[in-house]
C-alpha angles and dihedrals in degrees: 000000000000124000117204125193120191126200140162102071123132149129115301137164121252110278093031131117139235135181116215121201131202116194116198127206093224139043103290092208086075091057115091096219140345130202151172123241130180136203124197121197111284093008136100122258110266136195113252104174140344134195123200124214091257090056098258112146134204129192137191110250091242093063103035111129093017105058127055125190120201139163136217107202092188090059096036087232136131120202136202115200109200119194134175091023118205129199089249089063088070107121146108106279119213131195117222133194118197114190145157112253099187122242089008092061122220128352136194123212126192137198125222093258136242122239121237116190122182120196128197 
């Protein structure tokens, strides 16, 4: 079982920046990959960024060049640096851990989410 706790969300003006944090209850180096998803009202949850154990990163096209995902294995924390925020970035941002659990296969764990609201 993996507990994930997000923080860092808030209300910012368009063009501003935020850094989201996701603290995991276990050594994140043991987790295959971790990512950030977001869900806006009335929309499906979507992948924003993902970082694999080897450091490889993937981004949604809509955030490339503005968002940066990183991990600090010593702190068991994954970050999402968000720059040049736009109103359409407004959403509840969730941290995800995707990991192999042995005979049971793969498992996904989710945090409670942190709200990001961007005003004009």
